[in-house]
C-alpha positions as a Markdown table, in Angstrom:
| # | Residue | x | y | z |
|---|---|---|---|---|
| 1 | Met | -156.0 | -63.0 | 46.7 |
| 2 | Thr | -154.7 | -61.6 | 49.9 |
| 3 | Ser | -156.7 | -58.8 | 51.6 |
| 4 | Leu | -154.6 | -56.6 | 53.6 |
| 5 | Phe | -155.4 | -53.4 | 55.5 |
| 6 | Asn | -157.6 | -50.6 | 54.3 |
| 7 | Ser | -159.0 | -52.9 | 51.6 |
| 8 | Val | -155.5 | -53.1 | 49.9 |
| 9 | Lys | -155.5 | -56.4 | 48.0 |
| 10 | Val | -152.7 | -58.4 | 46.3 |
| 11 | Phe | -153.4 | -61.1 | 43.7 |
| 12 | Lys | -150.4 | -63.4 | 43.3 |
| 13 | Trp | -149.5 | -64.6 | 39.8 |
| 14 | Pro | -151.7 | -67.7 | 39.4 |
| 15 | His | -150.0 | -69.2 | 36.2 |
| 16 | Lys | -147.1 | -71.5 | 35.7 |
| 17 | Glu | -145.5 | -69.2 | 33.1 |
| 18 | Ile | -143.2 | -66.2 | 33.4 |
| 19 | Pro | -145.3 | -63.0 | 33.3 |
| 20 | Thr | -145.0 | -60.8 | 30.2 |
| 21 | Glu | -146.4 | -57.4 | 29.3 |
| 22 | Glu | -149.2 | -59.1 | 27.4 |
| 23 | Thr | -150.2 | -61.6 | 30.0 |
| 24 | Val | -150.1 | -59.1 | 32.9 |
| 25 | Ala | -152.2 | -56.7 | 30.9 |
| 26 | Arg | -154.7 | -59.4 | 30.2 |
| 27 | Glu | -154.8 | -60.4 | 33.9 |
| 28 | Met | -155.4 | -56.7 | 34.9 |
| 29 | Gln | -158.4 | -56.5 | 32.6 |
| 30 | Lys | -160.2 | -59.0 | 34.8 |
| 31 | Tyr | -160.6 | -56.3 | 37.5 |
| 32 | Gly | -162.2 | -53.7 | 35.3 |
| 33 | Tyr | -159.4 | -51.1 | 35.3 |
| 34 | Lys | -157.9 | -49.2 | 32.3 |
| 35 | Val | -154.2 | -49.0 | 32.1 |
| 36 | Tyr | -152.7 | -45.5 | 31.7 |
| 37 | Asp | -148.9 | -46.2 | 31.9 |
| 38 | Leu | -146.2 | -48.9 | 31.7 |
| 39 | Gln | -143.4 | -47.6 | 33.9 |
| 40 | Thr | -140.0 | -48.9 | 34.7 |
| 41 | Ile | -138.4 | -47.5 | 37.8 |
| 42 | Pro | -134.6 | -47.8 | 38.4 |
| 43 | Ala | -132.8 | -49.8 | 41.0 |
| 44 | Trp | -132.9 | -48.4 | 44.5 |
| 45 | Phe | -135.8 | -46.2 | 43.5 |
| 46 | Glu | -137.7 | -44.2 | 46.1 |
| 47 | Arg | -141.1 | -42.6 | 45.6 |
| 48 | Ser | -142.2 | -40.2 | 48.3 |
| 49 | Arg | -145.6 | -40.5 | 50.1 |
| 50 | His | -148.6 | -39.8 | 47.9 |
| 51 | Ala | -152.2 | -40.9 | 47.3 |
| 52 | His | -154.5 | -41.1 | 44.3 |
| 53 | Asp | -158.0 | -39.8 | 44.3 |
| 54 | Tyr | -159.2 | -43.0 | 42.7 |
| 55 | Asp | -158.7 | -46.7 | 43.2 |
| 56 | Glu | -155.4 | -47.6 | 41.6 |
| 57 | Ile | -154.2 | -50.9 | 40.1 |
| 58 | Arg | -150.6 | -52.0 | 39.6 |
| 59 | Gly | -149.7 | -55.0 | 37.5 |
| 60 | Ala | -146.0 | -56.0 | 38.0 |
| 61 | Val | -144.3 | -57.2 | 34.8 |
| 62 | Ala | -140.7 | -57.6 | 36.0 |
| 63 | Gly | -138.7 | -57.1 | 39.2 |
| 64 | Val | -139.7 | -56.6 | 42.9 |
| 65 | Thr | -140.7 | -53.4 | 44.8 |
| 66 | Thr | -142.3 | -52.5 | 48.1 |
| 67 | Phe | -145.2 | -50.2 | 48.8 |
| 68 | His | -145.1 | -48.7 | 52.3 |
| 69 | Phe | -148.5 | -48.0 | 53.9 |
| 70 | Asp | -149.1 | -46.6 | 57.3 |
| 71 | Glu | -150.1 | -50.1 | 58.5 |
| 72 | Gly | -147.0 | -51.8 | 57.0 |
| 73 | Pro | -145.1 | -52.8 | 53.8 |
| 74 | Val | -146.5 | -54.8 | 50.9 |
| 75 | Thr | -144.0 | -56.3 | 48.4 |
| 76 | Ile | -145.0 | -57.3 | 44.9 |
| 77 | Glu | -143.1 | -59.1 | 42.2 |
| 78 | Ala | -143.5 | -60.0 | 38.6 |
| 79 | Gly | -147.1 | -61.1 | 37.8 |
| 80 | Asp | -148.6 | -59.7 | 41.0 |
| 81 | Ile | -151.6 | -57.4 | 40.8 |
| 82 | Leu | -152.0 | -54.8 | 43.6 |
| 83 | Leu | -155.2 | -52.9 | 44.2 |
| 84 | Ile | -155.0 | -49.7 | 46.3 |
| 85 | Pro | -158.2 | -47.9 | 47.2 |
| 86 | Gly | -158.4 | -44.2 | 46.5 |
| 87 | Gly | -157.1 | -41.8 | 49.2 |
| 88 | Ile | -154.7 | -44.4 | 50.8 |
| 89 | Pro | -151.3 | -42.7 | 51.3 |
| 90 | His | -148.3 | -44.8 | 50.3 |
| 91 | Ala | -144.6 | -44.5 | 49.4 |
| 92 | Val | -142.7 | -46.9 | 47.1 |
| 93 | Gln | -139.2 | -48.2 | 47.5 |
| 94 | Thr | -137.1 | -50.7 | 45.5 |
| 95 | His | -134.7 | -52.4 | 47.9 |
| 96 | Asn | -132.5 | -54.0 | 45.3 |
| 97 | Asp | -130.2 | -53.4 | 42.3 |
| 98 | Lys | -132.8 | -54.4 | 39.7 |
| 99 | Pro | -135.3 | -52.1 | 37.9 |
| 100 | Phe | -139.1 | -52.7 | 38.4 |
| 101 | Thr | -141.6 | -52.5 | 35.6 |
| 102 | Ala | -145.3 | -52.3 | 36.1 |
| 103 | Phe | -148.5 | -51.2 | 34.5 |
| 104 | Lys | -150.5 | -48.5 | 36.3 |
| 105 | Gly | -154.2 | -47.9 | 35.9 |
| 106 | Ser | -157.5 | -46.6 | 37.2 |
| 107 | Gly | -161.2 | -47.1 | 36.5 |
| 108 | Ser | -161.2 | -44.2 | 34.1 |
| 109 | Gly | -157.7 | -44.6 | 32.7 |
| 110 | Glu | -156.8 | -41.2 | 34.0 |
| 111 | Arg | -154.0 | -40.3 | 36.4 |
| 112 | Ser | -154.1 | -37.9 | 39.3 |
| 113 | Val | -151.9 | -37.7 | 42.4 |
| 114 | Ser | -152.1 | -35.9 | 45.8 |
| 115 | Glu | -148.5 | -35.4 | 47.1 |
| 116 | His | -148.0 | -36.0 | 50.8 |
| 117 | Gly | -144.2 | -35.7 | 50.5 |
| 118 | Asp | -141.8 | -33.8 | 48.3 |
| 119 | Gly | -142.8 | -35.5 | 45.0 |
| 120 | Lys | -139.5 | -37.4 | 44.8 |
| 121 | Gly | -139.8 | -40.3 | 42.4 |
| 122 | Ser | -143.0 | -38.9 | 40.8 |
| 123 | Val | -143.5 | -39.3 | 37.0 |
| 124 | Glu | -142.7 | -35.6 | 36.7 |
| 125 | Asp | -139.5 | -36.0 | 38.8 |
| 126 | Leu | -138.3 | -39.0 | 36.7 |
| 127 | Gln | -138.9 | -37.0 | 33.5 |
| 128 | Lys | -136.9 | -34.0 | 34.9 |
| 129 | Lys | -134.0 | -36.4 | 35.7 |
| 130 | Ser | -134.0 | -38.0 | 32.3 |
| 131 | Gly | -134.2 | -34.7 | 30.5 |
| 132 | Gln | -137.6 | -35.5 | 28.8 |
């Protein structure tokens, strides 16, 4: 585990096997969070600045993406678990031509977001773009 700023933590994939949806979900359960979504974001994805009212967990299944906090960037890749305390603003950007897939969760299994930007890249924005 790597503790970063504002209690943000990253747990690097500890196993000598390629992460799968099942193994990442199992790893996430160790931290007491409930998953509410498995999301794939496209290549060159940008998510505007936002925060969650609760502690958030991300479990990366495939690809690489970077979370941008006021104190600096944090890049996670397949298998990594990222813990973000509630109220910590962040933006997300994928700096490559590959999609990124990750589980998202919270203590309650519910999702809520406070936008600090224009909502670009939000779940709602992605749904509008795909016509869902």
